[in-house]
N, C-alpha and C positions, 0 to 999 in steps of 0.2 A: 421225680417227686416221691418222698418217702410216705409210707402209709401212716395214717394217724388213727389212734384208737381213743374213743370216748372213755373218760375215766372219772372216778369220783374220789373225793377225800374220804378214805376209809377210816383213818384214825389219825390222831396227833399224839405222839409219844415223847417221853423224856428218856434219853438213854445216857450212857456214860460219855458218849461223844457230843451230846447236846440234844436239842429238840428237833424232831423230824415230823414232817407231814408224810403220811403213807398214801400214795395214789394207787388205786386199784383199777386197772383197765377192765371194762365190762367183759364178762364171759371168760376171764382168766383168773386163775388161782395164784396170782402173784401180786406183789405190791412193789412200788418204786419209792424208796425212802429219799426224801429231799430235806436236808438239814437247814434249819432256819434259826434266826436269833430269837431271844426271849421276847423282845418288844413286838416283833412281827407275830410270834405265836399268840401273844395276848390279843392283838388286833384280829387275828383269824378267829380265835375263840369267841371274842365279843360279837363278831359278825355271825358266826355259826350258831351261837346260842341266842341271837337276837336281843342282846343286852341293850336296853335303852340308856343312853348317856345324855347328860344335860347339854353337852356341846359336841359338835362333830369332830371325829378323829380325822386324820389326813385322808384316809381311804374314803370316808364319808364325804369329805369336802370334794375330792376328785370326782366322785360319782355325781354330786350335786352340780359341779361345773359342767360335766358332760351333759346332764339332763337339761341344764339351762340353755345350752346351745344345740339342743335336739340331737345329740349323739348318744349312742349306747354301745356297751361292750357286747359283741355278738358271741365271742368265744375267747378262750385262752388256750394257747398252744405251748406245750413244753416240747420244743422242736430239736433240741441238741444237748448233748453232754460232751463238753470239750474241755480238756485240761482240768478234769474233776469239777467243773462248773456247769450247772444246768442253766440253759438259756430259755427264756420264755418270751412270749409276745402277746400283746392284746390286739385283737381284731375288732375294730370299731366301725360301726356303720351309722348312717343318718346324714341328713343334709346332702352334701355333694359326694359323700362316701357311700357307695353301694356294695351289695354283696359281691359284685364283680370286681369293684375297685375300692376295697375298704382302706381305712387308715390303719396302718400297722405301727404299733409302738413297742419298742423294746422294754422289757420289764424284768425285775427280779421275780423268780417264782413265788417268793413269800408275799410280795405285794400283789401279784396276780391272784393268789389264794385268798388274801384278805378282801379283794374286790369280789371274787366269785362267791364268797360266803354271804355277801350283802346283796349282790345282783342276781344270783342264781343262774348264771350262764354256764354252758358246758366247758369242760376241760378236756383238751385232746393231748395225747402223749404220742410222740413219734415211735414207730416200731424199733428204730435204732436205739432210742433211749431205754425202752423196755428190755431189749436184748442186753444192753450194757449194764443196767442197774437193777433189773427186776430180781426180787427175792421171793421164794415160795411163801404163801400165806402161813403155812404150817409153822414156819420159823417164828413168826410173830405170835401166833396163837399159843404155841407151846410156852413161849417166854411169859405171856400174859397169864396163862393158867398157873404156872409155877409161882408167880408173884402173889396169887390169891388162894393157894391151897393151904389147908391147915398143916401144922408141923408134922403130923403123922401121915400125911398124904391122903387124908380122907376127903369128905364132901367139900365142894366149893361153897363158901359162905356168902350167899347172895344177900341175906339180911344185913350182914356186916358191911357189905359193899354199899347197900342203900343208905345205911347210917353214915358211912364215910362220905358219900355223895352229898347228903344233906349238910354235913359239917363243912365240906369244901365250898359249897355254894354260899352258906351263911358267912364264911370267912373270906369270901370273894377270891378263892383260889381256883380260878376258872380253868386253868390248864389241867390241874389235878381232877377237877370235877368232870371235865370232858373225857379224860382217860377212864375214869370209873364208870361214867355213863356208857361209853363204848363197850367196856367189858361186860356190863350188865346186859346190854342189848344182845351181845354175842352169846352170852350164857343162856339167856331166855330163848333165843332162837334155836339153840341146840338142845333145850330141855325136851324130854320125851313126852 
């Protein structure tokens, strides 16, 4: 049995290769980037930001169905990286499914993340996945800082970022808003 590490969604970013969820295992200074589609990213951001919608999305519907039959997602596991594909599973308990004998459902990582942002259950990542795909956090922090530095390399413009955040939320550009929010949080935590 491979060792599993509890992790969190550290950030959601847009890159030249597409959108990625960055999973950060607790106590480690690395992130595991998992690339996802645009629609999946929007659902994750809607769940993460607790955006109220008039009708349920597919992930909300799935959770409502589980709740109706007294089942709940206990945890999500990213258990394997095989042929450049991350494999995830939902561990579900309730009713006849116990902690010792849970219901295990195969899932795309993006769908699992959309459920996690709504249900607030833990994400576990296998040590083998971390070894194969983990990247030092400094790589991402340096790239984010470069994108918000003034042209002469001066101070980071937090006020400008706040204005951009307000604009992105007003225009319902949630993925951009989440990126800006994450950068502001990081910059504020590093402030002297």
